C-alpha positions as a printed Julia matrix, in Angstrom:
524×3 Matrix{Float64}:
 -97.74  -132.46  59.15
 -94.41  -132.5   60.87
 -92.81  -133.34  57.55
 -94.58  -130.36  55.98
 -93.34  -128.11  58.79
 -89.72  -129.31  58.41
 -89.94  -128.79  54.67
 -91.17  -125.22  55.12
 -88.45  -124.48  57.72
 -85.8   -126.11  55.56
 -86.84  -124.08  52.54
 -86.93  -120.88  54.62
 -83.37  -121.4   55.97
 -82.12  -122.31  52.55
 -83.55  -119.09  51.13
 -82.1   -117.08  54.05
 -78.59  -118.5   53.68
 -78.78  -118.12  49.97
 -79.73  -114.44  50.3
 -77.12  -113.93  53.06
 -74.4   -115.48  50.96
 -75.41  -113.3   48.04
 -75.24  -110.22  50.28
 -71.8   -111.27  51.63
 -70.54  -111.85  48.14
 -71.8   -108.41  47.01
 -70.33  -106.79  50.16
 -67.03  -108.57  49.72
 -66.91  -107.66  46.07
 -67.73  -104.02  46.88
 -65.05  -103.89  49.58
 -62.5   -105.43  47.24
 -63.35  -102.97  44.48
 -63.18   -99.96  46.83
 -59.93  -101.19  48.4
 -58.42  -101.73  44.97
 -59.46   -98.26  43.85
 -58.01   -96.67  47.0
 -54.78   -98.62  46.61
 -54.45   -97.69  42.95
 -55.24   -94.03  43.72
 -52.66   -93.96  46.51
 -50.0    -95.47  44.23
 -50.86   -92.99  41.47
 -50.71   -90.09  43.99
 -47.31   -91.22  45.28
 -45.95   -91.52  41.75
 -47.47   -88.16  40.79
 -46.04   -86.54  43.89
 -42.61   -87.84  43.04
 -43.02   -86.58  39.51
 -44.18   -83.05  40.44
 -42.55   -82.51  43.81
 -38.95   -83.72  43.83
 -37.09   -83.7   47.14
 -35.47   -80.67  48.68
 -31.83   -80.08  47.73
 -29.24   -82.0   49.76
 -27.52   -80.41  52.71
 -25.94   -81.01  56.1
 -28.01   -82.64  58.82
 -30.09   -80.11  60.71
 -30.63   -80.08  64.46
 -34.15   -79.8   65.89
 -35.39   -76.2   66.22
 -32.07   -74.52  65.38
 -31.45   -76.25  62.06
 -27.93   -75.43  60.83
 -27.62   -72.07  62.57
 -24.98   -73.27  65.04
 -22.62   -74.33  62.26
 -22.74   -71.05  60.29
 -19.45   -69.27  59.74
 -19.55   -65.43  59.84
 -17.89   -65.4   56.41
 -21.05   -66.71  54.75
 -19.81   -66.43  51.16
 -16.88   -68.79  51.74
 -18.88   -71.05  54.1
 -21.62   -71.47  51.46
 -18.93   -72.33  48.91
 -17.66   -75.06  51.25
 -21.19   -76.46  51.64
 -21.53   -76.56  47.85
 -18.33   -78.58  47.49
 -19.85   -81.29  49.69
 -23.5    -81.24  48.62
 -23.46   -79.92  45.08
 -24.31   -76.77  43.09
 -27.75   -76.54  44.7
 -27.85   -77.23  48.42
 -29.93   -76.31  51.42
 -29.51   -75.13  54.98
 -32.17   -74.82  57.64
 -31.83   -71.4   59.2
 -34.09   -72.05  62.15
 -37.56   -72.34  60.59
 -36.4    -70.62  57.4
 -35.17   -72.73  54.49
 -32.08   -71.38  52.76
 -31.22   -72.5   49.23
 -27.66   -71.98  47.94
 -27.01   -71.73  44.19
 -23.38   -72.22  43.14
 -23.21   -72.87  39.39
 -23.77   -70.83  36.21
 -26.31   -73.34  34.89
 -28.53   -73.19  37.98
 -28.1    -69.41  38.25
 -29.51   -69.22  34.73
 -32.53   -71.28  35.85
 -33.14   -68.92  38.76
 -32.39   -65.5   37.28
 -33.47   -66.03  33.67
 -35.74   -69.02  33.06
 -37.67   -68.41  36.3
 -36.93   -64.71  36.63
 -40.48   -63.6   37.52
 -40.86   -66.33  40.15
 -37.61   -65.24  41.84
 -38.1    -61.47  41.39
 -39.2    -60.98  45.0
 -37.18   -60.54  48.19
 -37.31   -62.15  51.61
 -37.11   -58.82  53.46
 -35.05   -59.04  56.68
 -35.92   -57.03  59.77
 -32.82   -54.9   59.2
 -33.95   -54.12  55.64
 -37.37   -52.97  56.81
 -35.87   -50.65  59.42
 -33.33   -49.19  57.02
 -35.77   -48.42  54.23
 -38.93   -47.19  55.92
 -40.65   -50.56  55.98
 -38.99   -52.0   52.87
 -40.45   -49.38  50.51
 -37.35   -48.93  48.37
 -36.08   -50.44  45.13
 -34.1    -53.2   46.84
 -36.8    -54.72  49.06
 -40.14   -53.75  47.48
 -41.94   -56.82  46.04
 -41.94   -57.15  42.27
 -44.98   -55.34  40.9
 -46.35   -51.92  39.97
 -44.78   -50.06  42.89
 -41.35   -51.55  42.25
 -41.58   -50.73  38.53
 -42.52   -47.14  39.4
 -39.54   -46.71  41.76
 -37.05   -48.28  39.38
 -38.32   -46.18  36.48
 -37.89   -42.99  38.54
 -34.41   -43.97  39.65
 -33.12   -45.14  36.28
 -34.58   -42.31  34.21
 -34.11   -39.36  36.54
 -30.96   -40.29  38.45
 -28.83   -42.93  36.8
 -29.38   -42.74  33.04
 -26.36   -41.95  30.86
 -27.96   -38.67  29.85
 -28.35   -37.57  33.48
 -24.85   -38.76  34.37
 -23.41   -36.78  31.45
 -25.19   -33.66  32.68
 -23.53   -33.81  36.13
 -20.01   -34.64  35.0
 -18.73   -31.32  36.34
 -19.86   -32.39  39.82
 -17.98   -35.7   39.6
 -14.92   -33.94  38.25
 -14.95   -31.38  41.06
 -15.12   -34.06  43.77
 -12.43   -36.24  42.19
 -10.13   -33.22  41.88
 -10.82   -32.37  45.54
  -9.71   -35.88  46.45
  -6.53   -35.61  44.39
  -5.77   -32.27  46.08
  -6.38   -33.79  49.52
  -4.01   -36.66  48.77
  -1.41   -34.22  47.44
  -1.59   -32.24  50.68
  -1.08   -35.49  52.63
   1.72   -36.83  50.43
   4.28   -38.85  52.36
   1.81   -39.78  55.1
  -0.44   -42.84  55.31
  -4.05   -42.19  54.3
  -7.07   -44.42  54.68
  -7.77   -45.09  51.02
 -11.23   -46.57  51.56
 -12.42   -43.59  53.6
 -11.26   -41.1   50.98
 -12.86   -43.05  48.15
 -16.07   -43.34  50.17
 -16.24   -39.62  50.87
 -15.65   -38.82  47.19
 -18.54   -41.03  46.09
 -20.73   -39.73  48.94
 -20.12   -36.13  47.86
 -20.98   -36.99  44.26
 -24.2    -38.73  45.24
 -25.37   -36.11  47.72
 -24.46   -33.42  45.21
 -26.66   -35.13  42.62
 -29.47   -35.53  45.15
 -29.55   -32.12  46.82
 -26.37   -30.22  46.03
 -24.79   -30.54  49.47
 -21.18   -31.59  49.86
 -18.82   -32.0   52.76
 -16.52   -29.03  53.35
 -12.8    -29.67  52.97
 -12.04   -28.92  56.63
 -14.57   -31.57  57.71
 -13.48   -34.13  55.15
 -11.47   -36.55  57.29
 -13.82   -36.52  60.28
 -17.08   -36.85  58.33
 -15.62   -39.39  55.92
 -14.85   -41.74  58.81
 -18.18   -41.03  60.52
 -20.41   -41.54  57.49
 -18.5    -44.61  56.39
 -18.85   -46.14  59.84
 -22.62   -45.64  59.79
 -22.99   -47.16  56.33
 -20.67   -50.03  57.26
 -22.75   -50.83  60.33
 -25.96   -50.72  58.31
 -24.67   -53.07  55.62
 -23.25   -55.28  58.36
 -26.67   -55.68  59.98
 -28.22   -56.35  56.55
 -25.85   -59.3   56.07
 -25.99   -60.6   59.65
 -27.93   -63.81  60.42
 -30.78   -62.56  62.63
 -32.94   -64.8   64.81
 -35.91   -62.49  64.23
 -35.8    -63.42  60.54
 -35.51   -67.16  61.17
 -38.07   -67.35  63.99
 -40.8    -64.75  63.27
 -42.39   -65.47  66.67
 -39.24   -64.09  68.31
 -39.2    -60.88  66.27
 -40.97   -58.78  68.96
 -38.16   -59.58  71.4
 -35.34   -58.45  69.03
 -32.92   -60.76  70.87
 -29.84   -59.59  68.95
 -30.79   -55.92  69.0
 -30.65   -55.7   65.21
 -33.94   -53.82  64.88
 -33.09   -51.4   67.67
 -29.59   -50.65  66.38
 -30.68   -50.34  62.77
 -33.43   -47.93  63.79
 -30.82   -45.7   65.47
 -28.56   -45.77  62.39
 -31.43   -45.11  59.98
 -32.58   -42.18  62.13
 -29.23   -40.46  61.61
 -29.83   -40.39  57.88
 -33.51   -39.55  58.29
 -32.56   -36.37  60.18
 -30.34   -35.37  57.24
 -33.11   -36.17  54.73
 -35.65   -34.11  56.69
 -33.24   -31.19  56.86
 -32.57   -31.28  53.12
 -36.3    -31.55  52.34
 -37.11   -28.57  54.6
 -34.36   -26.49  53.02
 -35.49   -27.36  49.52
 -39.11   -26.44  50.26
 -37.94   -23.02  51.38
 -36.24   -22.5   48.02
 -39.44   -22.54  45.96
 -38.94   -20.87  42.62
 -35.15   -21.25  42.62
 -34.57   -22.67  39.15
 -30.88   -23.34  39.84
 -31.73   -26.2   42.21
 -32.85   -28.64  39.56
 -31.54   -31.75  41.33
 -32.93   -35.18  42.15
 -34.63   -34.07  45.37
 -36.38   -31.24  43.53
 -37.77   -33.7   41.0
 -38.94   -36.13  43.7
 -40.73   -33.38  45.65
 -42.48   -32.2   42.49
 -43.52   -35.77  41.69
 -44.85   -36.28  45.2
 -46.74   -32.97  45.3
 -48.28   -33.51  41.86
 -49.97   -36.65  43.14
 -50.58   -37.99  39.63
 -48.28   -41.03  39.66
 -49.82   -44.48  39.57
 -49.31   -46.1   42.0
 -49.03   -43.06  44.31
 -45.57   -41.73  45.19
 -45.36   -40.48  48.8
 -42.79   -39.14  51.26
 -41.86   -42.66  52.41
 -40.96   -43.65  48.85
 -38.99   -40.42  48.47
 -36.89   -41.03  51.58
 -36.42   -44.69  50.68
 -34.92   -43.74  47.33
 -32.57   -41.29  49.03
 -31.5    -44.07  51.42
 -30.86   -46.42  48.49
 -28.6    -43.85  46.87
 -26.6    -43.07  50.01
 -26.2    -46.61  51.33
 -26.25   -48.58  48.1
 -24.05   -46.31  46.0
 -21.24   -45.39  48.37
 -19.85   -48.49  50.07
 -19.98   -50.66  46.96
 -17.9    -48.38  44.71
 -15.44   -47.21  47.37
 -14.73   -50.77  48.55
 -14.12   -51.89  44.97
 -11.61   -49.08  44.34
  -9.86   -49.95  47.62
  -9.62   -53.63  46.63
  -8.31   -52.67  43.17
  -5.53   -50.44  44.49
  -4.55   -53.04  47.1
  -4.3    -55.76  44.44
  -2.25   -53.5   42.17
   0.12   -52.55  44.98
   0.54   -56.24  45.73
   1.66   -56.73  42.1
   3.58   -53.55  41.19
   3.95   -54.6   37.56
   0.17   -54.29  37.14
   0.22   -50.79  38.65
   3.08   -49.75  36.35
   1.31   -51.11  33.28
  -1.87   -49.19  34.18
   0.12   -46.0   34.75
   1.86   -46.47  31.4
  -1.51   -46.83  29.64
  -2.69   -43.61  31.28
   0.45   -41.8   30.16
  -0.1    -42.96  26.58
  -3.76   -41.86  26.53
  -3.84   -38.88  28.9
  -0.26   -37.64  28.67
   2.23   -36.63  31.34
   1.14   -33.0   31.45
  -2.6    -33.55  31.64
  -5.13   -34.99  34.09
  -7.6    -37.82  33.67
 -11.05   -36.92  32.36
 -14.06   -39.19  31.89
 -13.62   -38.77  28.14
 -10.47   -40.89  28.45
 -12.24   -43.85  30.03
 -13.27   -45.64  26.84
  -9.66   -45.52  25.62
  -8.25   -47.44  28.59
  -8.73   -51.18  27.93
  -6.26   -52.31  30.6
  -7.94   -50.15  33.23
 -11.28   -51.69  32.24
  -9.7    -55.12  32.63
  -8.52   -54.16  36.14
 -12.06   -53.11  37.06
 -13.58   -56.33  35.73
 -10.99   -58.49  37.47
 -11.56   -56.66  40.75
 -15.31   -57.3   40.49
 -14.66   -60.94  39.62
 -12.39   -61.65  42.55
 -14.14   -59.31  45.02
 -17.77   -58.85  43.86
 -19.39   -55.96  45.73
 -22.39   -58.11  46.72
 -20.93   -61.62  47.06
 -24.36   -63.3   47.51
 -26.23   -60.62  45.54
 -29.41   -59.65  47.4
 -31.2    -62.9   48.41
 -34.18   -63.82  46.25
 -37.5    -65.29  47.4
 -39.68   -67.45  45.11
 -43.32   -66.41  44.92
 -44.3    -69.98  44.03
 -42.85   -73.42  44.67
 -40.76   -74.48  41.69
 -38.13   -76.99  40.6
 -34.49   -75.93  40.11
 -31.83   -78.42  39.11
 -34.24   -81.31  39.73
 -34.97   -80.24  43.32
 -37.94   -78.52  44.91
 -37.45   -74.89  45.97
 -40.46   -74.04  48.13
 -42.32   -70.76  48.04
 -40.9    -68.33  50.6
 -37.41   -69.86  50.8
 -34.4    -67.53  50.99
 -32.31   -68.13  47.86
 -28.63   -67.17  47.88
 -26.83   -66.96  44.53
 -23.13   -67.22  45.41
 -21.58   -64.97  42.76
 -18.33   -64.92  44.76
 -17.94   -68.71  44.41
 -19.05   -68.81  40.77
 -16.5    -66.11  39.92
 -13.78   -68.34  41.41
 -14.85   -71.6   39.74
 -11.74   -73.31  38.25
 -13.99   -74.86  35.59
 -14.4    -71.36  34.13
 -11.36   -69.4   35.32
  -7.72   -70.4   34.98
  -5.9    -69.85  38.29
  -9.06   -68.29  39.71
  -7.51   -67.02  42.95
  -4.91   -64.92  41.12
  -5.5    -61.26  40.27
  -4.9    -61.26  36.51
  -6.54   -58.39  34.6
  -5.21   -59.81  31.31
  -8.0    -62.39  31.31
 -10.44   -59.55  30.55
  -8.59   -57.88  27.68
 -10.93   -59.44  25.12
 -14.48   -58.16  24.72
 -16.03   -61.42  25.89
 -17.16   -60.32  29.35
 -19.61   -57.54  30.18
 -22.06   -56.46  32.9
 -25.33   -57.27  31.14
 -25.99   -60.32  33.32
 -26.47   -62.58  30.3
 -23.4    -64.71  31.02
 -23.9    -66.51  34.32
 -20.22   -67.2   34.75
 -19.64   -63.47  35.38
 -22.39   -61.21  36.69
 -21.03   -58.81  39.35
 -24.09   -56.55  39.08
 -26.62   -59.38  39.15
 -29.03   -60.36  36.4
 -32.68   -60.33  35.4
 -35.32   -57.85  36.52
 -33.46   -57.13  39.73
 -30.12   -56.34  38.11
 -28.39   -53.36  39.72
 -29.81   -50.04  38.53
 -26.54   -48.22  39.25
 -24.19   -50.11  36.93
 -23.4    -47.1   34.71
 -22.79   -44.85  37.72
 -20.56   -47.44  39.42
 -18.5    -48.01  36.28
 -17.9    -44.3   35.73
 -16.96   -43.57  39.33
 -14.64   -46.58  39.59
 -12.74   -45.79  36.4
 -12.52   -42.04  37.01
 -11.45   -42.36  40.64
  -8.93   -45.17  40.21
  -7.48   -43.64  37.05
  -7.04   -40.28  38.77
  -5.29   -41.55  41.9
  -2.86   -43.89  40.12
  -2.02   -41.35  37.42
  -1.31   -38.65  40.0
   0.5    -40.76  42.61
   2.75   -43.69  43.25
   1.58   -45.79  46.2
   3.37   -47.82  48.85
   2.73   -49.27  52.29
   4.37   -47.95  55.43
   7.56   -49.55  56.77
   7.02   -53.05  58.12
   3.43   -53.32  56.88
   2.53   -56.36  54.8
  -0.16   -56.64  52.14
  -3.44   -58.03  53.49
  -6.1    -58.81  50.88
  -8.43   -60.74  53.17
 -12.15   -60.04  52.97
 -14.86   -59.37  55.5
 -18.36   -60.59  54.66
 -21.4    -58.36  54.7
 -24.17   -57.8   52.22
 -21.39   -55.58  50.78
 -17.92   -57.18  50.68
 -15.05   -55.16  52.16
 -11.4    -55.45  53.1
 -10.91   -56.95  56.53
  -7.94   -54.65  57.13
  -8.23   -51.07  55.84
  -5.69   -50.07  53.19
  -3.42   -47.45  54.76
  -1.17   -46.35  51.89
   1.3    -43.53  51.31
   0.81   -41.4   48.16
   3.82   -39.86  46.42
   3.18   -37.3   43.65
   4.4    -38.48  40.24
   3.37   -35.55  38.01
   5.98   -32.88  37.41
   3.65   -29.87  37.38
   2.23   -29.01  40.84
  -0.64   -27.11  39.21
  -2.06   -30.44  38.04
  -2.92   -31.19  41.67
  -5.02   -28.08  42.17
């Protein structure tokens, strides 16, 4: 019986261990299979991640919290060019919590502004931009979409088309002649060239918008005042602002950018309100068929889609005043300074004008297309001193790959046109002012050649190219045909630049005009 019991127990344990071993084997096998699958999946994910999400572009080491902010140079265009020399044509900087991507080659610019144009068609709106343009509701800062298309269509068709510009030629002519007369009356004395060019362009733009111009007796005072306001506004737009890099600090406005920009914008808003009130009181006056009249009619009709309201109206006025004045006037100032620095260039341009215009006549816009050397001077000025050296920063709406590196959604992308225009791989002796390099028809402003694109490229290309070209040529041609120019005794040429969203001369050009036309009536 005991043998029977032992046999039963022995068989029972044998069955138990057999079943247990089977269970362990199944468990072990299951664990091995699961572990293998997880390992394989992890390896596949890592490889896939590397394939679809390359690393960020290279750049200098960033400090905790502040990133690379402490190493920024105020002259951002040249500082970014230095960074590119070390880290390559696409590089990155950490601006606090904001990632900045710097593009410094024609090939990568083409990837950003052409191949991925829609992705990069948005803006990273700074605090200063929002304050200046009624919450960022203008052409410059509005996100790409229906509202932006509406605003650009209004601006291009009703304000800046060649047909519209042709129709207001008499206004431009009047203001340019006023400037020539002012310079004639101040012959032999130093004049601030930039201020006079600024006031001329301002009068043209405000005349197109609402017909108001600055009276001759107020010219010098208001020219300096308006230019100072615009200069401060563009300065804040180009200034690194902690509120942009640390959104949590924005309510504190530590640098006072928001507060100061609000004060500056208010000065223009008061003018806009005054002009709007005056225009509304002139109902039925068919002679006032200007830009403001059209905008008020569009707003009151209420049939645009999307809707066009008073904020959009004022934002467009702000774009015209701020965006159209400083850019053109600074470029003319740079051009004259470069020509005075190389008198043979000035003499050659004056000789061309004499051949086309004559010695007993004055420059008209109809002469512009017959002045190839003057066109070359304009193009060379915009190469060496592009009005917007970093364009207006772009902001990708989706994460994408540029030049083999990841550019995350929401980054601030700077295209360094200033550096690309000075690339020795494209330009012979790139730091020299040599208009002759543009005497062929190779270079234009269409933005299709990413070695030269002073007005930008893609959907966000400057809407005011035609206006800027006309004003530059007409103004510069008029002042160098009518006058010889020289610096005061003991003053040396200074062509250094000061960075802002709009590039300007660091030292204002104070030059002495001397009449060169024999007939005094040509200065009237």
